[in-house]
C-alpha positions as MATLAB code, in Angstrom:
seq = 'MLLFKREDRSTRPSWAKIVLRCAVVVATLSLANYAQAQSLERLALWAGSSVNSNLEEDFTQVELAALFDLPWRKTWPSGWSLDIKLSATVGMLRAANDTGYLATVGPGALLAKDAAPYEILAGFSPTLLTDHEYGNDDLGGNVHFTSYVAFHYSLNRRLWLGGRLQHTSNGGLDDKNPGIDLVAVEIQYRIGE';
ca = [
      67.616  101.780  122.371;
      70.780  100.610  124.042;
      74.186  102.192  123.606;
      75.908   98.823  124.007;
      74.007   95.887  122.553;
      75.932   92.731  123.404;
      75.037   89.056  123.430;
      77.415   87.653  126.080;
      80.381   88.530  128.311;
      82.975   87.538  125.694;
      81.794   90.270  123.345;
      81.640   93.104  125.913;
      83.818   96.090  125.048;
      87.074   96.463  126.949;
      87.409   99.152  129.632;
      89.636  101.165  127.308;
      86.906  101.238  124.664;
      84.284  102.230  127.235;
      86.481  105.076  128.506;
      87.137  106.238  124.917;
      83.414  106.186  124.133;
      82.672  108.235  127.264;
      85.438  110.694  126.325;
      83.893  111.144  122.868;
      80.476  111.835  124.432;
      81.949  114.364  126.905;
      83.972  116.102  124.153;
      80.904  116.284  121.904;
      78.776  117.805  124.661;
      81.559  120.275  125.514;
      81.787  121.408  121.887;
      78.020  121.799  121.741;
      78.106  123.967  124.867;
      80.911  126.084  123.346;
      78.849  126.541  120.177;
      76.062  128.199  122.159;
      78.410  131.112  122.882;
      79.327  131.577  119.208;
      77.296  133.169  116.437;
      75.111  131.013  114.228;
      76.214  131.633  110.649;
      74.154  129.242  108.524;
      71.716  126.350  108.437;
      72.113  123.432  106.064;
      70.148  120.382  104.970;
      71.580  117.457  103.047;
      70.301  114.113  101.849;
      72.240  111.304  100.265;
      72.760  107.610   99.646;
      75.517  105.150  100.438;
      77.917  104.088   97.695;
      79.621  101.225   99.578;
      80.177   97.927   97.828;
      80.936   96.191  101.152;
      77.463   96.829  102.629;
      74.530   94.542  101.876;
      71.917   97.247  102.463;
      71.414  100.582  100.709;
      71.560  103.417  103.239;
      69.928  106.819  102.954;
      70.725  109.675  105.279;
      69.228  113.121  105.903;
      70.839  115.696  108.216;
      70.012  119.189  109.425;
      73.065  121.230  110.427;
      73.882  124.472  112.164;
      77.285  126.035  111.386;
      78.762  128.424  113.912;
      81.436  130.990  113.200;
      84.545  130.541  115.368;
      87.118  133.289  115.973;
      89.938  131.665  113.962;
      90.555  132.956  110.440;
      93.554  133.201  108.130;
      93.417  135.558  105.132;
      95.986  135.737  102.345;
      96.761  138.773  100.087;
      95.372  136.817   97.102;
      91.865  137.054   98.600;
      91.679  133.448   99.812;
      90.673  132.809  103.414;
      90.475  129.813  105.719;
      87.789  130.004  108.419;
      87.288  127.500  111.214;
      83.636  126.593  111.818;
      81.792  124.415  114.294;
      79.141  122.139  112.861;
      76.350  120.533  114.904;
      73.960  118.145  113.161;
      71.007  115.890  113.847;
      69.824  113.395  111.299;
      68.167  110.175  110.283;
      69.806  107.041  108.878;
      67.677  104.436  107.108;
      68.287  101.027  105.520;
      66.320   97.784  105.172;
      63.190   99.323  106.760;
      65.221  100.166  109.889;
      65.482  103.797  110.968;
      68.000  105.267  113.381;
      69.037  108.743  114.375;
      72.388  110.452  114.717;
      74.010  113.556  116.141;
      77.401  115.109  115.427;
      79.435  118.061  116.678;
      82.846  118.929  115.306;
      85.139  121.426  113.605;
      85.333  122.249  109.917;
      87.641  124.330  107.737;
      86.056  126.595  105.098;
      88.240  127.665  102.165;
      86.823  130.575  100.155;
      87.925  133.465   97.943;
      86.548  137.008   98.311;
      83.444  137.545   96.121;
      83.794  134.082   94.535;
      80.530  132.145   94.126;
      82.087  128.904   95.433;
      83.705  127.473   98.569;
      85.001  124.178   99.964;
      84.218  122.931  103.468;
      85.969  119.934  105.061;
      85.603  118.627  108.584;
      85.581  115.862  111.160;
      82.968  115.128  113.843;
      82.401  112.567  116.579;
      79.079  110.909  115.738;
      76.541  109.201  117.992;
      74.101  106.689  116.453;
      70.932  105.465  118.155;
      71.163  102.150  116.266;
      73.971  100.293  114.546;
      72.135   97.267  113.079;
      70.292   97.755  109.784;
      69.019   94.619  108.072;
      72.069   92.415  107.436;
      74.590   95.181  108.196;
      76.117   95.829  111.620;
      77.948   99.169  111.698;
      79.762   98.224  114.908;
      78.595  100.224  117.902;
      76.986  103.572  118.525;
      80.092  105.809  118.689;
      81.407  106.743  115.264;
      83.392  109.482  113.512;
      82.379  111.375  110.381;
      84.756  113.059  107.947;
      83.517  115.025  104.953;
      84.305  117.409  102.145;
      81.642  119.605  100.531;
      81.639  121.987   97.582;
      79.122  124.867   97.677;
      78.010  127.220   94.899;
      76.155  130.487   95.541;
      72.707  130.962   93.977;
      72.362  134.362   95.649;
      73.689  136.127   98.718;
      71.989  133.779  101.186;
      71.196  130.542   99.321;
      73.908  128.034   98.368;
      73.719  124.568   96.737;
      76.366  121.904   96.952;
      77.537  118.339   96.921;
      79.040  116.378   99.786;
      81.219  113.283  100.137;
      81.087  111.819  103.625;
      82.538  108.807  105.436;
      81.262  107.554  108.786;
      82.844  104.665  110.698;
      83.709  103.682  114.247;
      87.469  104.059  113.762;
      88.144  100.510  114.974;
      86.358  100.882  118.339;
      84.412   97.718  117.526;
      85.306   94.472  115.772;
      82.815   95.314  113.027;
      83.620   98.512  111.126;
      82.251   98.534  107.560;
      81.689  102.313  107.532;
      79.261  104.221  105.344;
      80.434  106.229  102.339;
      77.788  108.763  101.385;
      77.206  111.043   98.403;
      74.739  113.834   99.157;
      73.132  116.981   97.787;
      73.184  119.969  100.134;
      71.357  123.286  100.439;
      72.479  126.069  102.791;
      70.879  129.246  104.043;
      73.193  131.962  105.383;
      71.870  133.714  108.474;
      74.439  136.515  108.561;
      76.309  138.548  105.929;
];
């Protein structure tokens, strides 16, 4: 599996794009190293399907995530709080009998109210793909970015269910950039609390 699959010299990425891709890899590895020093708060699993009309193939994606508690928190007198988390995921992306793998590391903001059975999590993560060609769709390179918003509802103290809307694209690093819009179902298990 190659990080840069190119046909000829005219389609090679520019030096600026190569440097940016390397910077994303270094930043992702740095965040992952930082996460090791923080406390693991929860594990999550989600699975979903693409809802893009601009893609020829139907994509399915499954990810396993670890969310780490970071030291930044803002609490308001109304009981609402905003916590900054670090999310690290590994997953599988499949379409047209092609299977690839992905990894992400990035920050998220968790909005919750004391004792409420619901919360909202939104975040952004650099994303590395092992493959970018699936059937007739070319996602445009192996370095991407994922943004998401998820709503979680508590079943009990440790188990939460939710839904997730997620967009992954290369942010214009490549000429091809169709992106994947995903709708997913999520389950979380809280380690602490």
